[in-house]
N, C-alpha and C positions, 0 to 999 in steps of 0.2 A: 564614227571613231571620233572625230576633231571637235564634234559638239560634245561629246563626253570627256575631251581632255579638258576643253575650256571649263565646264564645268567642274571638274576636279581641279584648276586651277584658282579658279573663281574661290571652290570652299576654300581652298588652299590659303588661298591670299587673306579672305576674310578671316579667318582662324588666326593668321598670323597679325593683323589688324587688330583684334580682339586683344590678344596677347600683348603685344605693345600698349595698347590703349589701358589693360588693367594693369601692368607696372607702371604706367606714367601715372595711374589714380594713385597707386600704393606708393609711388614716392612722394606725391606732393602730400599724401596723407602724413609721411615720416618727418616733409619738411615743416609742419603746420606748426608755426609760431602758439607758444603758451603762456603768457604775458605774467597769469598767476603763479608758474612756475617759477618765471624769472625770479618775480617778487619772493617768492618763497624760499630759494636756494641759493639765487643768484646768479650774475650772468655768466659766469667760467662753469658752474657745476652744469647748469641747463643748456649753456654753449655745448659743452663736453655730451650729454647724453644726445642734444640733436649730432651732432658730427657722429658717435660715435653709431647711432640709430642708422644713420645713411649711409654706414661703412667706411668713414674718414679715418685718421687716427689724430691723438694730439698728442703734446709733451708738455710737460706740466714745469714752472719755473724751478730750476735747481734739481731738476730729474733729466736723466739721458735715456732713460725710458721711454718707448713708445706705447702710449695706451692706445689698443683696440679691441681690446672685450669689453661690452658693455655691464656684462654681470661680473666681471671684474676692478669696477671702478674702484677705488680707494674711497674708505671711509677716515672721518674725522670731522674736526670743524667745521662750520658753512666757512666759505672763504679760504681756507687754508691752500687750495689747488689752484695753483691760476695759467692759463691756458699761455703759453709762451710760442710754440710753433702748432701748423694743422698740416697735413699732409691728407689731401682730401684725393690724391689719386684713385680713380675707378668709383669713384662714392657717387653717389644719386643728390648731394647737395644741390638746391638750386634757387633760385630767387628770391622764391616765397620764405624762408627759412633765413635768410640775412637778417634779419630783426636780431635775431640770435647773437650775432657779432656784435652789438651796439652795446657798451658797457665795459668789454674785453681791454682791459689797460696795459696788459704785459704782453699782446701778440705781437711777436718779432717776424715770425715767418709763414707764410704759408707758401703751399703747393696744390696747383690746379694740373693735373696730369691725366687724360682721358678722362675728362669730364665732362659728359656729353650735355648737363643741362646748365653747365656752364656758361654766360651771355653777356653781352656788353652791360646789360642791366644789371647784373654782379658783379661784375667789376667797377659800375657807377654806383653802385649801392656803399659798395665797400670802401670805395675812396672818399665816400662823402661823409661817412661816420669819425667824429673829430676825436677820438679816441685811437683811432687807426693811425688818422693822420700824423700824428707825434709817434705811437711806436712801429710802425711797420717799418721792417729796413729790407725784407730780403723776400722777392717773390719768383715763383717760376710759372710758366702758362706754357704747357706743351699739351699736343694733339684736343684741343679745345674745338671743335669745327664752327662753332657758333660765335666765336671771338673776333672782333674787326677791328679796324684801324680806330673806331670808334671809341670801342672800349677800352683800348691801350691808353689813350689819349689822357681818358680818365682818373689815369694811374698819377698825374702831374699833382694831383693833390694830397698825393702821401709825402709830406716834407721831408721827412728823412730816410724815405726810398732808397739804399745804395747798391741792391744789386737787384737786376732782373732778368732772367732766362727766358727768351721766346722760342718755340720750337716747331715746328709740325703747325702753323694755323694758316690754313688755306682761305680764310676769310680776310687777312690783311692784304692789301690792295696795295698800299702806297708806303712800303715799310722805311724808306730812308727819310721821308715827310714825317712819318710817326715818329721813328727815334729820335730824329731832329726837335721835334717840337717838347718829349720828355725829357732830354736834356738841355734845351733853353730852360725848363722850367726848374730841372733838378741835377743843377750843374755837377754834384758830386755821383750822380746816377751811372753806374757800369752795367751797360746792355751788352747782354752775349747773344747773338741772335744765330739761330740755325734754320731758317724759314726754307731753304732750297729745297 
């Protein structure tokens, strides 16, 4: 009986691993950067398509409404809609798609909330983009288990970052030192913590 039970557990475990592997593969496909598409439609349109495909939402400059429906993207001349804010809550965006953010000149706000694929390399890549170093002023990182002090410290490159909300980040080991380093580099930064 115990042998049968172990065999059933093994089969269930293997099926679960296969399912996770499949979703990981599919999410990686959704995040693939198509540089020809970026050239053809511009960075804002290509980034919008990527974000919506991965389950995130965008808000365009001059609009109050969040865009979340890939099939309901606004039409009009290329370059008309500029991304001002991204809400990546529970989306599958991952590092391999972050080249889509290069060229976004109007992005001011981003929320990473319950993003299982967001990790230090994502925050480092985001912070290294010159266009975002100038435009980003508000960020939330909530319930992203793969983010550590190293990723947060990289945010010091976002020169105009004024507000950073951090919550439920088990990878943060030395929060006071991390916050102090950010505030030293960005004196105008207001950091709101809820890490307990």
